[in-house]
C-alpha positions as CSV (number, residue, x, y, z in Angstrom):
1,X,37.4,5.9,-38.0
2,X,35.5,7.2,-34.9
3,X,37.6,10.0,-33.5
4,X,37.2,8.6,-30.0
5,X,38.7,5.3,-31.1
6,X,41.5,7.1,-32.8
7,X,42.4,8.9,-29.6
8,X,42.8,5.6,-27.7
9,X,44.8,3.6,-30.3
10,X,48.1,4.9,-29.0
11,X,47.5,3.6,-25.4
12,X,50.1,1.0,-24.5
13,X,48.7,-2.5,-24.3
14,X,45.3,-1.6,-25.7
15,X,44.3,-4.6,-27.9
16,X,40.6,-3.7,-28.4
17,X,40.0,0.1,-28.6
18,X,36.3,-0.6,-29.3
19,X,35.9,-2.5,-26.0
20,X,37.3,0.5,-24.2
21,X,35.0,2.8,-26.0
22,X,32.0,0.8,-24.9
23,X,33.1,1.2,-21.2
24,X,33.1,4.9,-21.7
25,X,29.9,5.2,-23.8
26,X,28.0,2.0,-23.3
27,X,25.3,1.1,-25.8
28,X,21.8,2.2,-25.0
29,X,19.8,-0.3,-22.9
30,X,16.5,0.4,-24.7
31,X,15.3,2.0,-27.9
32,X,11.6,2.7,-27.3
33,X,11.4,6.0,-29.0
34,X,10.4,7.5,-25.6
35,X,13.4,9.7,-24.8
36,X,12.6,10.0,-21.1
37,X,12.2,6.3,-20.7
38,X,15.4,5.5,-22.7
39,X,17.3,8.1,-20.7
40,X,16.1,6.7,-17.4
41,X,17.0,3.1,-18.5
42,X,20.6,4.2,-19.4
43,X,21.0,5.9,-16.0
44,X,19.5,2.9,-14.2
45,X,22.0,0.6,-15.8
46,X,24.9,2.4,-14.0
47,X,23.1,2.3,-10.7
48,X,22.2,-1.3,-11.0
49,X,25.7,-2.4,-11.8
50,X,27.0,-0.3,-8.8
51,X,24.5,-2.3,-6.6
52,X,26.0,-5.6,-7.7
53,X,23.8,-6.6,-10.5
54,X,25.2,-8.0,-13.7
55,X,25.3,-5.6,-16.6
56,X,24.3,-8.4,-19.0
57,X,21.3,-9.4,-16.7
58,X,20.0,-5.8,-16.7
59,X,20.4,-5.5,-20.5
60,X,18.8,-8.8,-21.2
61,X,15.8,-8.0,-19.0
62,X,15.2,-4.4,-20.1
63,X,16.1,-4.7,-23.8
64,X,12.5,-5.3,-25.0
65,X,10.7,-3.3,-22.2
66,X,8.5,-0.4,-23.2
67,X,6.7,1.9,-20.8
68,X,3.1,0.7,-19.9
69,X,0.7,3.7,-19.9
70,X,-1.8,1.7,-17.9
71,X,0.6,1.6,-15.0
72,X,0.9,5.4,-14.7
73,X,-2.9,5.8,-15.0
74,X,-3.6,3.2,-12.3
75,X,-1.0,4.8,-10.0
76,X,-3.2,7.9,-9.7
77,X,-6.5,6.2,-8.9
78,X,-6.0,3.7,-6.1
79,X,-9.4,2.9,-4.7
80,X,-8.3,2.9,-1.0
81,X,-7.6,6.6,-1.4
82,X,-10.3,7.7,-3.8
83,X,-13.6,5.9,-3.1
84,X,-15.8,6.7,-0.2
85,X,-14.6,4.6,2.7
86,X,-18.0,3.0,3.3
87,X,-18.3,2.0,-0.3
88,X,-14.8,0.5,-0.4
89,X,-15.2,-1.5,2.8
90,X,-18.7,-2.7,2.0
91,X,-17.3,-4.1,-1.3
92,X,-14.0,-5.3,0.1
93,X,-15.5,-7.1,3.2
94,X,-18.7,-8.2,1.5
95,X,-20.7,-11.2,2.7
96,X,-19.7,-13.1,-0.4
97,X,-16.0,-12.5,0.2
98,X,-16.4,-13.6,3.8
99,X,-18.3,-16.8,2.8
100,X,-15.5,-17.6,0.3
101,X,-13.0,-17.0,3.1
102,X,-14.8,-19.5,5.3
103,X,-14.5,-22.1,2.6
104,X,-10.8,-21.4,1.9
105,X,-10.0,-21.4,5.6
106,X,-11.4,-24.9,5.8
107,X,-9.5,-26.1,2.7
108,X,-6.2,-24.7,4.0
109,X,-6.9,-25.6,7.7
110,X,-3.8,-27.8,8.4
111,X,-1.5,-25.3,6.7
112,X,-3.0,-22.4,8.5
113,X,-2.7,-24.1,11.9
114,X,1.0,-24.8,11.1
115,X,1.5,-21.2,10.0
116,X,-0.2,-19.8,13.1
117,X,1.9,-21.9,15.4
118,X,5.1,-20.8,13.7
119,X,4.4,-17.1,13.3
120,X,1.6,-16.3,15.8
121,X,-0.6,-14.5,13.3
122,X,-4.4,-15.0,13.4
123,X,-5.7,-17.3,10.6
124,X,-8.6,-15.0,9.9
125,X,-6.3,-12.0,9.2
126,X,-4.3,-14.1,6.7
127,X,-7.6,-15.1,5.0
128,X,-8.5,-11.4,4.9
129,X,-5.3,-10.4,3.2
130,X,-5.5,-13.3,0.8
131,X,-9.1,-12.4,-0.1
132,X,-8.4,-8.7,-0.6
133,X,-5.1,-9.1,-2.5
134,X,-6.1,-11.7,-5.1
135,X,-9.6,-12.9,-4.4
136,X,-8.1,-16.1,-2.9
137,X,-5.7,-16.6,-5.8
138,X,-8.1,-16.0,-8.6
139,X,-6.8,-12.6,-9.6
140,X,-3.0,-12.3,-9.0
141,X,-2.5,-9.8,-11.8
142,X,-1.1,-10.4,-15.3
143,X,1.3,-7.4,-15.5
144,X,4.9,-8.1,-16.3
145,X,6.5,-7.0,-13.0
146,X,9.7,-5.9,-14.6
147,X,7.9,-3.7,-17.1
148,X,5.6,-2.2,-14.4
149,X,8.4,-1.3,-12.1
150,X,10.5,0.1,-14.9
151,X,7.5,2.3,-16.0
152,X,7.0,3.6,-12.4
153,X,10.7,4.3,-12.0
154,X,10.9,6.2,-15.3
155,X,7.7,8.1,-14.5
156,X,9.6,9.5,-11.5
157,X,6.9,10.0,-8.8
158,X,8.2,7.1,-6.8
159,X,11.5,6.5,-8.5
160,X,13.7,5.5,-5.6
161,X,11.2,2.9,-4.4
162,X,10.5,1.6,-7.9
163,X,14.2,1.2,-8.8
164,X,14.8,-0.7,-5.5
165,X,12.0,-3.0,-6.3
166,X,13.1,-3.4,-9.9
167,X,16.6,-4.3,-8.8
168,X,15.2,-6.9,-6.4
169,X,13.0,-8.3,-9.2
170,X,16.1,-8.8,-11.2
171,X,17.8,-10.5,-8.2
172,X,14.9,-12.9,-8.1
173,X,15.5,-13.8,-11.7
174,X,19.3,-14.0,-11.1
175,X,18.6,-16.5,-8.3
176,X,17.4,-19.0,-11.0
177,X,14.4,-20.5,-9.2
178,X,11.8,-18.1,-10.5
179,X,11.9,-17.1,-14.2
180,X,10.9,-13.8,-15.8
181,X,7.8,-15.3,-17.3
182,X,6.6,-16.2,-13.8
183,X,7.0,-12.7,-12.4
184,X,3.5,-11.6,-13.0
185,X,1.6,-9.3,-10.7
186,X,-0.3,-6.1,-10.3
187,X,0.3,-2.8,-12.0
188,X,2.4,-1.7,-9.0
189,X,4.7,-4.7,-9.1
190,X,3.1,-6.7,-6.3
191,X,3.3,-10.4,-7.0
192,X,1.5,-13.6,-6.2
193,X,-1.6,-14.6,-4.2
194,X,-0.8,-12.2,-1.4
195,X,0.8,-9.6,-3.5
196,X,4.4,-9.3,-2.3
197,X,6.8,-6.7,-3.5
198,X,10.1,-8.1,-4.8
199,X,12.0,-6.9,-1.8
200,X,9.5,-8.5,0.5
201,X,9.7,-11.8,-1.4
202,X,13.5,-11.8,-0.9
203,X,13.4,-11.0,2.8
204,X,10.1,-12.4,4.0
205,X,9.2,-15.2,1.6
206,X,9.1,-18.7,3.1
207,X,8.8,-22.2,1.7
208,X,6.0,-23.7,3.8
209,X,5.1,-26.6,1.6
210,X,8.7,-27.9,1.5
211,X,9.2,-28.1,-2.3
212,X,12.4,-26.2,-2.2
213,X,11.3,-22.8,-3.5
214,X,9.1,-19.9,-2.3
215,X,6.2,-20.1,-4.7
216,X,3.7,-17.3,-3.8
217,X,2.0,-17.7,-7.2
218,X,0.9,-21.3,-7.1
219,X,1.2,-22.4,-3.5
220,X,-1.3,-21.0,-1.0
221,X,0.7,-22.3,2.0
222,X,3.8,-20.4,0.7
223,X,1.8,-17.2,0.1
224,X,0.0,-17.3,3.4
225,X,3.1,-18.3,5.3
226,X,5.1,-15.5,3.7
227,X,2.4,-13.0,4.7
228,X,2.4,-14.3,8.3
229,X,6.2,-13.9,8.4
230,X,5.9,-10.3,7.1
231,X,3.3,-9.5,9.8
232,X,5.3,-11.2,12.6
233,X,8.4,-9.2,11.6
234,X,6.3,-6.0,11.6
235,X,5.4,-6.6,15.2
236,X,2.2,-8.7,15.3
237,X,1.1,-9.3,18.9
238,X,-0.5,-12.8,19.3
239,X,-3.6,-12.9,21.4
240,X,-4.4,-9.2,20.9
241,X,-7.3,-7.8,18.9
242,X,-6.9,-5.7,15.7
243,X,-9.7,-3.2,16.4
244,X,-13.3,-3.0,17.8
245,X,-16.3,-0.9,16.9
246,X,-17.1,1.7,19.5
247,X,-19.9,4.2,20.3
248,X,-19.1,7.8,20.9
249,X,-21.1,10.1,23.2
250,X,-23.0,13.2,22.2
251,X,-20.7,16.2,22.0
252,X,-17.6,14.1,21.6
253,X,-14.4,15.8,20.6
254,X,-13.7,14.2,17.2
255,X,-10.4,16.0,16.9
256,X,-9.0,13.2,19.1
257,X,-9.4,10.8,16.1
258,X,-6.1,9.5,14.8
259,X,-4.5,11.3,17.7
260,X,-3.3,10.1,21.1
261,X,-3.1,6.3,21.8
262,X,-4.8,5.5,25.1
263,X,-6.0,2.3,26.8
264,X,-9.7,1.3,26.5
265,X,-10.3,2.4,30.2
266,X,-8.9,5.9,29.4
267,X,-11.2,6.1,26.4
268,X,-14.1,5.0,28.5
269,X,-13.4,8.0,30.8
270,X,-14.2,10.1,27.7
271,X,-17.5,8.2,27.1
272,X,-16.1,5.8,24.5
273,X,-17.7,2.3,24.8
274,X,-17.6,-1.0,22.9
275,X,-20.6,-0.9,20.5
276,X,-21.5,-4.5,21.3
277,X,-21.5,-3.8,25.1
278,X,-19.0,-6.6,25.8
279,X,-16.1,-6.2,28.2
280,X,-12.6,-5.8,26.9
281,X,-10.4,-8.9,27.1
282,X,-7.4,-8.5,29.5
283,X,-4.9,-8.5,26.7
284,X,-6.6,-5.5,25.1
285,X,-7.2,-3.6,28.4
286,X,-3.5,-3.0,28.8
287,X,-2.9,-1.9,25.2
288,X,-2.9,1.7,24.0
289,X,-5.2,2.1,21.0
290,X,-6.1,4.9,18.6
291,X,-9.6,6.2,17.8
292,X,-10.6,6.0,14.1
293,X,-13.7,7.5,12.5
294,X,-13.0,6.7,8.9
295,X,-16.4,8.1,7.6
296,X,-16.4,11.0,10.0
297,X,-18.9,11.7,12.8
298,X,-21.8,10.0,11.0
299,X,-20.2,6.5,10.4
300,X,-18.8,3.7,12.6
301,X,-16.0,4.4,15.1
302,X,-13.2,2.1,16.0
303,X,-10.5,1.7,18.6
304,X,-7.5,0.4,16.7
305,X,-5.0,-1.8,18.6
306,X,-1.3,-2.2,17.6
307,X,-2.2,-5.1,15.3
308,X,-4.3,-2.8,13.1
309,X,-1.1,-0.8,12.4
310,X,0.8,-4.0,11.7
311,X,-1.8,-4.8,9.0
312,X,-1.1,-1.3,7.6
313,X,2.5,-2.3,7.1
314,X,1.0,-4.4,4.2
315,X,-1.0,-1.5,2.8
316,X,-0.9,1.9,4.6
317,X,-4.6,2.6,4.2
318,X,-7.2,2.7,7.0
319,X,-9.8,1.4,4.6
320,X,-7.6,-1.6,3.7
321,X,-6.7,-2.5,7.2
322,X,-10.3,-2.3,8.4
323,X,-11.4,-4.5,5.6
324,X,-8.9,-7.1,6.4
325,X,-10.0,-7.1,10.0
326,X,-13.7,-7.2,9.2
327,X,-13.1,-10.2,6.9
328,X,-11.2,-11.9,9.7
329,X,-14.1,-11.2,12.1
330,X,-16.6,-12.5,9.6
331,X,-14.7,-15.7,9.0
332,X,-14.7,-16.2,12.8
333,X,-18.5,-15.8,12.8
334,X,-18.6,-12.3,14.4
335,X,-21.7,-10.2,13.6
336,X,-21.7,-7.3,11.2
337,X,-21.0,-3.7,12.3
338,X,-23.8,-2.1,14.3
339,X,-23.4,1.5,12.9
340,X,-24.2,1.8,9.2
341,X,-21.8,3.4,6.7
342,X,-23.2,6.7,5.5
343,X,-24.2,7.1,1.8
344,X,-21.7,9.5,0.2
345,X,-21.2,11.1,-3.1
346,X,-17.7,10.2,-4.5
347,X,-15.3,13.1,-4.5
348,X,-13.9,14.1,-7.8
349,X,-10.2,14.5,-8.4
350,X,-10.7,18.3,-8.5
351,X,-12.5,18.1,-5.1
352,X,-9.6,16.3,-3.5
353,X,-6.7,18.3,-5.0
354,X,-8.7,21.5,-4.6
355,X,-9.3,20.8,-0.9
356,X,-5.6,20.0,-0.3
357,X,-4.5,23.1,-2.2
358,X,-6.9,25.3,-0.2
359,X,-5.7,23.9,3.1
360,X,-2.1,24.7,2.1
361,X,-3.1,28.2,1.0
362,X,-4.9,28.7,4.3
363,X,-1.7,27.9,6.3
364,X,-2.3,24.2,7.0
365,X,-0.1,21.3,5.9
366,X,-2.0,18.6,4.0
367,X,1.2,17.1,2.5
368,X,1.5,16.7,-1.2
369,X,-1.4,18.0,-3.3
370,X,-1.9,14.7,-5.0
371,X,-5.6,13.9,-4.4
372,X,-4.9,11.2,-1.9
373,X,-6.7,11.9,1.4
374,X,-4.3,10.3,3.8
375,X,-3.5,10.9,7.5
376,X,-1.6,14.2,6.9
377,X,-4.5,15.7,4.9
378,X,-7.0,14.5,7.5
379,X,-5.0,16.1,10.3
380,X,-4.8,19.4,8.4
381,X,-8.6,19.2,7.8
382,X,-9.3,18.6,11.5
383,X,-7.3,21.6,12.4
384,X,-9.2,23.8,9.9
385,X,-12.5,22.3,11.0
386,X,-11.8,23.1,14.7
387,X,-10.7,26.6,13.9
388,X,-13.8,27.1,11.8
389,X,-16.2,25.8,14.6
390,X,-17.1,22.6,12.7
391,X,-17.1,19.0,13.9
392,X,-13.4,18.2,13.6
393,X,-13.7,14.7,12.4
394,X,-11.2,15.0,9.5
395,X,-13.6,13.6,7.0
396,X,-13.6,15.4,3.6
397,X,-17.0,15.8,1.8
398,X,-17.9,17.6,-1.3
399,X,-19.5,20.4,0.8
400,X,-16.4,20.8,2.9
401,X,-14.2,20.9,-0.3
402,X,-16.4,23.7,-1.6
403,X,-16.2,25.6,1.7
404,X,-12.4,25.3,1.7
405,X,-12.1,26.6,-1.8
406,X,-14.5,29.5,-1.2
407,X,-12.7,30.5,2.0
408,X,-9.3,30.5,0.4
409,X,-10.6,32.4,-2.6
410,X,-12.3,34.9,-0.3
411,X,-9.0,35.7,1.4
412,X,-7.4,36.5,-1.9
413,X,-5.6,33.2,-2.1
414,X,-7.2,31.9,-5.3
415,X,-3.9,32.0,-7.1
416,X,-2.5,29.5,-4.6
417,X,-5.1,26.9,-5.4
418,X,-3.4,25.4,-8.5
419,X,-1.6,22.2,-7.5
């Protein structure tokens, strides 16, 4: 007899000692042979139950789940953060994708008009998100969302977020209208034609077509309406622009990029002008906006209005938000950008992490040394460029990465360069 059972047999009123034992040492949730994954799943069970989920539901949904190595690999190579910005945007907002957007806008016209009246979000922006997220519903992703989120949670880099989303995916299943087999999406757990996270589905999903369920997988109206609801709740300003291309004068102080938000007139006092020479609409004139130079001093510049940052609530990438806006402009018949994107050599992973580690070693704060050149790394790079007498545009190139590593090594900081 199990010694633990023997110790409990004398407890008054205990009719099933084995049941009590199971409450003390519950059976493992998974048996994958991966000790780290199995240990995580056992710990997650307790947290999930504490959050109100049924133990049986969690066991049923995780019992056959094994970690997906593709998910961890994809998590470290997101194109918005690793490809040259010009290459990404030229592909994302290509003429072909814009032409497809024009056609889909026509097909969904009545629904889009209803959605815009209800939520105030521009139809072209919704088309841009739809096109980028799933190619207008053609590529929603075939990953098992529960498996993807469990893999990310066990991996640990974004455990808190992944566990929250996994719990919400289980709540969707518990709701009974969407089954596990329908929960398909991207490697990161985003679902449907506009790639909603499970938490967003529960809080922002709307039934536009009136069939009694929020079907972001098979109903374009539901997918587009849900995205519009998300953007509205994030602060979308009807009637305002998202961003405009601008020209910068010779000798401009590029360290102002991604810095202070000022009105177009205040930027004009610094020599910043609309690239197309048109006047600013009244709604934009009163709005503070931020200067963006995503490809540095040799690529297009933009003044980004509040709606640009609302788009980034969907995906916090400058490249992504610019691509959505440029698709929207193209669908509306606007001309292409005036300034060309520079031709750049893609940075290797070593270039990116080496530059971040060098900045850190030199006393700047690029954030995590993870190879993702985000806003914090760009701010640190601008500070280093300014101090080094370079154009402080915050744009990392292979040459700059080499200069950074050489400078750090020359100061005896080479040992600090290992991430």
